Each structure stands twice: as structure tokens, then as C-alpha cells.
N, C-alpha and C positions, 0 to 999 in steps of 0.2 A: 580396818586396814588391811585384813585379809583378802577381803574382796576387791579393794584395790588393787592389791598385788597380782590377784589374778587377771583382773581387768588390764592391768598393764602388761602382764606376759602374753595374754591373748592377743593385743595389739602389735607386741614385738613378732609372733608368729605370723599374723596375717600381713604386717610389714615384708617379712623376709619372704613369705611366697610371694607378695606382689613383686619383689623385686627382681625374682626368679623368672617370673612370667614377664617383667618389661624387658629383661635380659634376652630371654626367647623371642619377644615380638620385634626386638632390633637387629635380629638376623644372626644370633647366637643361640647357643642352648642355655639352659637354665642353669649352668655353672656348679651345679651340685656335682662332686666327685667323691667316690668311694676312697677311703685312705688305702695307699698302695702298699703298705709296709706296716709291720709290727709295732715300730717306732710311732708310724702317724697314727695309729689305731690308740697307741699308748697316750697321744696328746689330745686327740679327738674325743675318746670315751669321758675324761675328766671334765671337758668342755661342756659335753651335751649332758652327762649326768648332773653335774654341778648347777647348770641352769634350769634342769627340771625341778632339782630340788629346791633351788630359791625362789622359782616362779609358779611352782605346782604344788608339790610335795608339802612346803613349808607352809603355805597359807591353808592348804586344805587340813593339816595336821593342828594349826591354830583353831581353825572352825570346831573341829571335833574336841578341843579341849587340852591340846598340848600346851604346858605351862611355858610361858616366855622367859628368856634369860634375864634375871633380875637387874644386872646393872645394864642392861640396854633396853629394858622396858619403859622408855620414857616417850612421853607424847611429842615433845620436840625432835627426839631422835627419829621416831618413826614418820613424823611428817617431812623432815628433812631427807630421810631413806626414799619415802615415795616421791618426792622432787627430783632427787639423783638419779633414780631408776627411770623417770619418765625422760629426763635429758638423757640418759643412756640408751632407751629406745630410739628416741629420736637420732641422737648421734650416730646409732649402729646403722640405721636406713639411710642417712644422709651419706656416711663415709663408703657404705656400699654402693650407693648411687656413684660417689665421685669416682669410684674405681672402674666405673662402667663396663666393657665386655671382658675386661681382664680379671673382673671378680670370680674366684673361685673357692670352694668351701676348703678345700684342701690341693696342694699341688699335684699336678699331672705330669710325670715325667716325659709322656710323650708330647706336651705341648710348649708352646714358647710366647705367652703373652706378653703384651708390653709390659715394661717397666713404667708405674705410675709414679710420679714425683711431684704433680703439682695440688692444687686445692689444698685440703687437710694433711695430706701427704707431704708438704712442704714443711709442717711443724714436727711431725714426729712419722715415724716409718710405719707404725702400726696404729693407725686411729681407730680402725673397726674394733680391734681388740681394746683398746681402751676404753670406746664407748659401752661395749659389751661387759667388760669388768665392771664399768660403772653401775651398768644396769643391775647386775649381780650382788654388788654391795649394797646399792640401794635397796633393793629387795631384802636382803638379810637386814637391814636396820629397819625397815618397814615392817617386817615379821619376824622379831629376832627371837627365833629359837633354836635349838640345837641342829635341828635339819638345814635350816637355812645358814647359820654359819658355816656347817661342813660343807654346803653347797658351794658358797662363796669362795672358801678356801680352795676348792676342786678346781673352779673355774680360774682363779689364780695359777694355780699349778699348770693347768692345761695350757694356760696362753703363753706362760714361758715356755715350757716344752714344743709347743705348736711352733713358736716364732724361733726360737735358739737352735732347737735341734731339726727340725722338719723346713721350715719355709726360708729362713737366712741361708742354709748349705744349697738349697734348690735355686734361690737368687743368685748365688755367688756363680753357681755352674752356668745359668743359662744367660746372664748378662754380663758375668765378669767384672771388668774395670767399670763400667758404668753403674753397676749396684756398689761396688766398694767406694765410688767415687762419690754416690748419693749418702752412703751410710756412713762416711766420715764426717759429713756435714750436718745430718740429721739425726735427732737422738731416736732411741729404740721406741719407747713409750713414752717419755717426758722429754721436751726440748731440751736439746744439748747434753742430754744424758745417755749413755750407752752408744756413743758414735765409735766408730771401726776406723782404723789406720787402714791404709792401703793394702796392706796385707791382711785384714780381717781381724785384727786383734782389737781388744777394748782401747779405747780412747776416752777419757774421763771416766766419772762415775758410771757403775752400771745401771 
């Protein structure tokens, strides 16, 4: 299963690169941005490092003999994890495409991309992070060793930080009432959960 995990992560990298080139080809730049603040770096680093742990370091560690975690080392769980990871890879690419020219790796305060509320963004506000997290959790189940578990945890923490501390405040600043109206009717990561009131406070479960 370690080889499968490496292949899946390789497909993810290739598809992400393809998205950047498609974006450039359709008249914009690649959408890749450097974090502009210590807080943005604090969010992006666990996302990136956690992804590398689950997709690269953990499978390699298993290939060289790292013992998997006994409670998770079950063939059915490994197979389910690989399937979840594959869905996460496909979902990440599909939701990036759905965001179109507005897609950025992190917000840029000098830009004002359009607010995307259609397609998968009608269901939840952050479908890219949902798919990305699903990929990481799936890889951790497919190769269930301590490196993968720590990596998946880092991705979860990074996604929460990126969305709550970086992207939501940015979207409120540049889109104002339009974003608050969207956030009031659309869940953060799951349908109906984490909606905001017009004043930006929580509405319903987090």
C-alpha cells in the first residue's frame, strides 16, 4: 500500500501543477502566492509539511521498515484509506477547477478575486480544504504509521488556521456583506455547520 500512497500523492502533485498551468493559459498567472504574514505562514506550513508527511515520508518510512500502528493496521482500513485518498485527490483538482481564475494558494491583500459561490461552493464554503483533508486522512489510513498520523493532524490544524484566521477575515474585508450573506447560508466545511451571522459570529455548530 505504500507504493499506492506514493502514486496517489504523485498524481495530486501533477494535477496541482496542471491547474496552475491551465490558469496561466486562460489569461491569468498561476495563482501561486507566498504567504504575506507570519500568521499566513503559520497556517501554510502545517498544510504543506503535513501533506508531505502523509504522501511521501510515511510511505517511504513503511518501505524501509517502520512498524505501522497496530490498531490501524487492518487490510480493510488500508483499502478504504486508499479509496478515500483517491477521492480526495480528484476532489481537490475538481474544486480547484471550479474556483476558476479566483483560485489562489493563499490570499493576496493587493488583489480582489471574485467571490465564488456556485458549483461545490454552494454546498460548503471550503470544498478544496475538505477534499485536501480527505486525501491526507485517506493516506494516513492507507499507510498507518506515526508519521502519517502526525501529518494528517498537521493538515487538519493547518486547514483550520488557514480558513478561520487568514481567509475568512480577508474575504470579509474585500467582499463585505456579500461574503457575510454567503457565509450565513453555507457551512464552513460541512453543509449547514459553521455558518456565520451577518455580524460574522457563529451560527449553529462549528
